[in-house]
N, C-alpha and C positions, 0 to 999 in steps of 0.2 A: 792719082793712080790710073794706069791705063785701063780703059773700060773692060777689056777682056779679062785682065787680071782681077779687077774688082768683081766681075761676075763669077770668076773661078773661086775667089775667096768666099763670096756669098753662098755658092753652091756647097762648098766644104762646110760652112757653118750650118746651113740647113740640114745637111746630111748628119752632122754631129748631133744636132738637136733631136733628130729622129732616132738615131741608133744608140746614143748614150745619154742617159738622163741621170740626175742625182738629186738627193734631198739631204739637207742637214738635219741631224737628230740631236736632241739635247744631250750635252755631255761630251761633245767633240767627236761624235760618230757621224760619218758621211756614208750614205748608202748609194751605191752606183748600180745602175741597171743597164745591161746591154740588150738591144732589141733590133738587131740587124737581121731581118728576115732573109731567107727562111731558117738559117741555122747559126747565126752569129759568125759567119766566115770573117776572118780578120782582114777585110779589105781596107782600103785607105780611109773611107769614112769612119769606120769603127776605130781604127788606130788613131786618127785625128781626134775623135771624140774622147778616147782615153787620155791623150795628151791634154785635151781641153779640161777634163775634170782634175787632172793633176795641176794644171795651171791655176784652177780655181782653188784647190786645197792649199797650194803654196801661198797664194794671195790672201786667203782667209787667215792662215797662221794659227788656227786653233783646232785643227783636225788632229785627233789622236789615233783614231782607227777608221780605216776605209774598208767597207764591205763591197765586194764586187760580185754581182749576181746576174742572172739572166731572166728575161721576161718570156723567153720562148720555151714552152714545155718540151722536155726531152733533150734540150741542148744547153750546155754552158757556153762552149764555143767550139765549132767544128774544125777549126784550124785555119790554115792559109786559104786565101781565095784562089782556088785552083783555076777557075775560068780566067781570072786575071793573069795568073802565071802562064797559062797557055797562049796568051795574046801578046806577051812582051819578049824583048830580046834579053841577052845575057846581062847587059849593063843595067837595064831596068830591073831585072831579077835581083841583082845584087843590091840595088837601091831599095827595093821592096823589103828584102831581108834586113837591111840596115834599119829600116823603119820599125820592123817588128822588134828587133833587138833593142832599139832605143826606148821603146815603151816598156819592155820588161826590165831593162837595166835601171831605168828611171824609177819604176815602181819599187824594185828591190832596194834601191838606195834612198828612198824617200824618208823624210823625217817623221813619218807616222807609221803605225803598224797597219798591216793589211790582211784581210781574210777573203779567200775565194769561197763562195757558197756554191757548191757543185752538186746538182741533182739532175744529171743528164750527161750527154756526151761531152767530154773534154779531150779532144784528140789533137795531135800535132801542136800547132801554135796555140791552141786552146789550153792544152795541158801546160805548155811552156809559160803561158800567162798565169795560170793557177800556181805554178811552182815559183814564179817570181814574187808571189804574195808571201807574207810572213807565215801564215797558217792557212790550212784548207779544211773546210767542213764538208763532209760528203753526205748526201741523202741516199736513200736506198737505190735510187735509179742512176746513181753516178757511174760513169764508165770512163776509164782513163787509158790513154795510150799514145804512143809515138810511132805511127805507122809509115813514116817517110820512106823506109826501104822499099815499100810497095810501089813507090813512084821513082825509084832509082836515086833517091836522095837520102840525106841524113837530117836529123833535127838541126835546125840552124839558128834558133833564137834562144839558145841557152840550154836546150834539152839534154844534150850529151854531158853537160857539166852539172846541172842542178839535179837531175834524176839520180845519178850515183851517190851524190851527197845525201839524198833523202833515204834511199833504199839499199845502198850498197852496190858494188860493182856487178856481182853475179845476177842479182835481180834486175838491175838496170839493163844489162845485156839481154837477158831473157825477154824483157818487155820490148826492147827496141829491135832485136834481131828477128823475133817472131811476128812483130807488128800486131800483137794481140791486144784486145781490150781487157783491161783489168777491172773487175766489178768492185763496187764500193766496199764490200766487206773485206776483200783481199787488200784493197788499197789502204784501208785502216790498219789491217794486221801487219803490213810491211812498212808502215810509216809514210806512205805517200799521202794519206789523209790523216789529219790530226784529231778530228772528231767525226763520229758517225752517228747519224740519227735516223730513226724510222718515221719521224714526223716531218714537219715543214723545215726544210733546210735553212730558209732565211730566218725563221724564228731561232733555230739553233745557232746560227751565225750571230744574231743579235745578242743572244745570251752570252756567247763567248766575248763579243765586243764589250759588253757590260762588265765582264770580269776584267778585261784588259784596261779599262779607262781608270781604274782605281789607283794602281801603283804609279810610280814615277816613270814618265815616258823617256826622259834621258837615260835612266837606268835600264829600262827595257831595251832601248836601242843599243845601249852598251852591251847588254847580254847578247843580242843578235850579232853584233860585230865580233865579240870575243869568241862565241861559238863558231861562227863562220871562219875565223882565223885559225881555229883548231884543225881545220882540214888542210891548211896550207903551211902551217908553221911547225917546226919541231917542238916537242913538249916544253923544253926550257924557254924557247922564244915565246911560245904561246902563253906560258905562265907569266913571263915578263910583260907581255902585252896586257894580260889581265890586271896586273898591278898598275900599269899606266892608266887603264880605264877607271879603276877605283880612285886613283889619285885625281883624275880629272873631275870625277863626281864630287869629291871633297872640295876641290879648288873652286868649282863654280857654285858651290853652296847647296847643291841638291841633296847631298848626303846629310849635311848639317841640318837642313830643314827637316828631313825625315826623322833623324835621330832625336832632335829637340821635340818634335811632335810626339814621338813615342814616349819620351820621358814625361812629358806634360800630359799624357793621355788625351791628346786631341788629334783631330785629323790634320795631316800635313797639307801645306799649301804648295803642292808641286807645280812646276811650270807646265 
């Protein structure tokens, strides 16, 4: 490898280790922590770190639930790295946007379930990252928003697509057009957050993760795919897709495993 490229790779790895860390928890739970001071701006080191933890999870093969949280009080992730954006040209801007979309799309399509533990600001790309997760747990200090119109932009890492699917068209437009910050209690009320806690958000996320690791992961992922398809397919086609998903679970033995365990009054040995 060319020395300059080797140094660049080493710098990226050092930055990843500093801004994204993770620990495996018994039962297939992986806890991921972002620590990109001062506010977890989604610069290249943090994005590379998130790719790194997904590389690890894929290689491990036994991750059922990934919890993404922040070690910075008051922040989940503040969004795109504005200083970086101000210093690059249009081509680099598009490449940076592609990097953000790649992280979110990869997370949304991952073979595990994911939980965003949000007890602070999740704005712009930070909210887009949280929305790419399967579920979101909000602490009392959570604040959610897509304020890109204040910069003369629109959300560009999935925000305009995922937010309406979570809260509906009118609420999504209200949030994006006003660029306002949605407090945690409202986020929970409108479906942007799935759980709300007045205690430690990471503890609440761990409790949810523990609930999620019991059932069949293939069946859970099938539920996610089928529900997501309901937003894009006519009812008849969506119902047909539902049948296809059920058939697949029977074909690969997951459903037979669960049914046999129920009849025998024992715990199933799900994959």
